[in-house]
C-alpha positions in Angstrom: 5.4 -10.5 -11.9 2.8 -8.9 -9.3 -0.1 -10.6 -8.2 -3.3 -9.2 -6.4 -3.7 -11.6 -3.4 -6.7 -10.0 -1.3 -9.3 -7.5 -2.9 -12.8 -6.7 -3.1 -13.3 -7.9 -6.3 -11.8 -10.2 -9.0 -11.4 -13.8 -9.5 -13.1 -15.9 -6.7 -11.6 -19.2 -8.3 -10.4 -22.3 -6.9 -11.6 -21.3 -3.4 -10.4 -18.3 -3.0 -12.5 -15.1 -1.6 -13.4 -11.7 -2.2 -13.6 -9.2 0.7 -12.4 -5.6 1.7 -8.5 -5.6 1.9 -5.5 -5.4 0.0 -2.5 -7.5 -0.2 0.0 -7.5 -3.8 2.8 -10.3 -4.1 5.8 -8.8 -5.9 8.6 -10.7 -7.6 11.5 -8.7 -8.1 15.3 -8.6 -8.6 15.3 -12.0 -7.1 13.3 -10.8 -3.7 9.3 -12.5 -3.1 7.1 -9.5 -1.5 4.2 -9.3 -0.2 2.8 -5.9 0.3 -0.2 -5.4 2.7 -1.5 -8.2 4.0 -5.5 -8.0 4.0 -8.6 -8.0 6.4 -8.7 -11.6 7.7 -5.9 -13.8 8.3 -7.7 -17.0 7.5 -9.0 -15.2 4.1 -5.4 -14.4 3.3 -4.5 -18.0 4.1 -7.2 -19.3 2.3 -6.9 -17.3 -0.7 -2.7 -17.9 -0.7 -3.7 -21.5 -1.3 -5.6 -21.1 -3.9 -3.6 -18.8 -5.8 -0.9 -21.3 -5.6 1.2 -19.4 -3.7 3.4 -20.3 -1.1 4.0 -18.2 1.8 6.8 -19.9 3.3 9.0 -18.8 0.3 8.4 -14.8 1.5 11.6 -12.9 2.0 9.7 -9.2 2.5 6.9 -8.0 4.2 5.7 -4.3 3.8 2.7 -3.2 6.1 1.8 0.4 4.2 -0.3 1.6 7.4 -1.6 0.5 10.2 -5.8 -0.2 9.3 -7.1 -3.8 9.6 -7.8 -4.1 6.2 -4.2 -4.4 5.5 -2.5 -5.9 8.7 -4.6 -8.6 9.7 -2.5 -11.4 7.4 0.8 -10.7 9.0 -0.1 -12.6 12.0 -0.5 -15.5 10.1 2.5 -14.8 7.5 4.5 -14.6 10.7 3.6 -17.7 12.0 4.3 -20.0 9.1 7.2 -17.7 8.0 9.1 -16.2 10.9 12.9 -15.9 8.4 10.7 -13.3 7.0 11.6 -9.7 7.1 8.8 -7.1 7.8 9.3 -3.4 7.6 6.3 -1.3 9.0 5.5 2.7 9.1 7.2 4.4 12.2 3.9 4.3 14.2 3.1 4.8 17.8 0.6 1.9 17.3 3.2 -0.4 15.6 6.2 0.3 18.2 7.6 2.9 16.8 7.7 6.8 18.1 7.9 7.7 21.6 5.1 9.3 22.6 4.4 11.3 26.0 1.6 11.5 28.6 1.6 13.1 32.0 4.9 14.1 31.6 6.0 10.7 31.0 7.6 8.4 28.1 6.3 5.8 26.5 7.2 2.9 24.2 4.5 0.2 23.0 6.0 -2.9 22.2 6.5 -4.3 18.4 3.7 -5.6 16.7 5.1 -8.9 15.7 8.2 -9.4 18.0 9.2 -12.7 17.1 10.3 -11.9 13.5 13.1 -9.2 12.3 10.7 -6.0 11.5 12.1 -2.6 10.3 10.3 0.5 11.8 10.8 3.2 8.8 10.1 6.9 9.7 11.7 8.0 6.0 12.3 7.1 2.4 14.8 4.6 2.3 16.7 1.7 0.5 15.8 -1.7 2.1 17.3 -4.0 -1.6 19.0 -3.6 -4.5 16.2 -1.4 -6.7 13.6 -1.7 -3.4 12.9 1.1 -2.0 10.3 2.6 0.6 8.6 6.1 0.7 7.6 7.2 3.7 4.7 9.9 3.4 2.5 11.0 6.3 -1.2 11.3 6.0 -2.8 14.6 7.3 -6.6 12.4 7.6 -6.7 9.9 10.2 -8.1 7.7 7.1 -12.0 7.2 8.4 -14.0 7.3 5.5 -16.3 10.0 7.2 -13.7 12.6 7.7 -13.1 12.8 3.9 -12.6 15.6 1.8 -10.6 17.4 3.6 -11.5 20.3 6.1 -10.1 21.9 10.0 -6.9 19.9 9.2 -5.3 21.6 12.0 -7.7 19.8 14.3 -5.9 17.3 17.3 -8.4 14.7 15.5 -6.7 15.0 12.2 -3.2 14.2 13.7 -2.6 11.7 10.7 -1.0 8.0 10.3 2.6 7.2 8.9 2.4 5.3 5.5 4.7 3.4 3.4 4.8 2.7 -0.2 6.7 0.1 -2.0 8.9 1.4 -4.7 10.6 -0.8 -7.5 13.2 0.0 -10.0 13.9 -1.6 -12.6 16.9 -1.8 -14.5 16.3 0.4 -17.2 15.6 2.9 -14.3 11.9 3.3 -14.9 9.8 2.8 -11.5 6.8 1.2 -10.2 4.9 2.4 -7.1 2.8 0.1 -4.9 0.3 2.1 -2.7 -1.6 0.4 0.1 -4.5 3.1 0.6 -3.1 6.4 -0.4 -4.2 8.0 2.6 -1.3 10.9 2.4 -3.1 11.4 -1.0 -1.6 9.9 -4.1 -0.6 12.9 -5.8 1.5 14.1 -2.4 3.0 10.4 -2.5 3.8 10.9 -6.2 5.5 13.9 -5.2 7.7 11.9 -2.3 8.6 9.4 -4.7 9.5 11.8 -7.8 11.4 13.7 -5.0 13.5 11.0 -3.6 14.5 9.4 -7.1 14.2 12.7 -9.0 12.8 11.8 -12.1 8.7 10.2 -13.1 7.1 7.4 -11.6 6.3 5.5 -14.7 3.6 3.0 -12.9 1.3 2.8 -9.6 -0.7 0.1 -8.7 -2.9 -0.4 -5.6 -5.9 1.9 -4.2 -5.8 5.1 -4.6 -8.5 6.0 -2.2 -10.5 8.1 -4.4 -13.6 6.0 -3.2 -14.9 9.6 -1.4 -14.6 12.3 -3.6 -16.5 13.7 -6.6 -16.2 13.7 -10.5 -14.7 16.7 -10.9 -12.2 15.9 -8.0 -11.0 13.1 -9.6 -10.7 14.0 -13.0 -8.4 17.2 -11.9 -6.5 14.2 -10.0 -6.1 11.8 -12.9 -4.5 15.0 -15.0 -2.4 16.2 -12.7 -1.3 12.1 -12.6 -0.2 12.1 -16.0 0.8 16.0 -16.7 2.6 16.3 -13.6 3.8 13.2 -12.4 4.3 11.8 -15.5 3.0 8.4 -14.8 2.4 6.4 -17.8 0.0 2.9 -16.4 -2.4 2.5 -13.7 -3.2 -0.5 -12.3 -6.1 0.4 -9.7 -8.0 -1.9 -6.6 -8.9 -1.7 -3.3 -10.6 1.8 -2.4 -9.9 3.5 -5.7 -13.7 3.5 -6.5 -15.9 3.0 -9.4 -15.9 6.2 -10.8 -12.6 6.6 -10.7 -11.9 3.5 -11.9 -13.8 4.7 -14.7 -12.4 8.2 -15.2 -8.8 6.5 -15.2 -9.5 4.2 -17.9 -11.0 6.8 -20.3 -7.3 8.7 -19.4 -5.3 6.2 -19.5 -6.7 4.1 -22.2 -4.6 0.6 -22.5 -2.6 1.7 -20.4 -5.1 0.9 -17.0 -6.8 -1.9 -16.0 -8.3 -3.0 -12.5 -6.3 -5.2 -10.6 -8.1 -7.0 -8.9 -8.0 -10.8 -6.5 -6.1 -13.3 -8.8 -5.4 -10.3 -11.4 -1.2 -10.8 -12.4 1.1 -9.2 -14.7 
């Protein structure tokens, strides 16, 4: 089961609030997982209560990347559930990667030192059927920097990013993506190489807001023909134009996935 806990569109019922950001809850193979946590700890807490979701029961938290609209709610989650195991990208800003300045090496402390935290640099399995796909964006993730240009510039060092892959007993794979700053096609390429087979379903933010119709049409065709994606449930930063083109291409196998939606 999957439930959208935080998004800018969807159902504002029982006190739930739409706001920019993303958080998806998944129950899979006996594990309760929160993938990203939205842009406000207050709204994250409010939405969890409105949707009758018990944060104290969560086993695993996964942060896709270090942007406020995906990370803010984890400050609440770790307070109410110190037993949660949190997985984050191996990012300098999160406590990963040694970096050098003036010939001295530094290492920033973990974002949440009070809980069990793993920083992930390479694609790996973290539980039975539960995998993290590690990619790195060639872009900073700032909307004004899209489409791509001058990628060899120092300001385009990019950010580490994690996607969550759920491998069912029948071998089908569902891929949860936070913002797809690495490019959804590049994330799918990395996942396909990791599993040596196609990804069946993509869920989450595809970050297609900054692109024009021609670019998106080509990308949608690539998702189907090159990577064999059969189902798409798009949310967050996918954008209205991309939502329409995905629906036209995937038909009944496509749906927008907003706050309060579940499948």
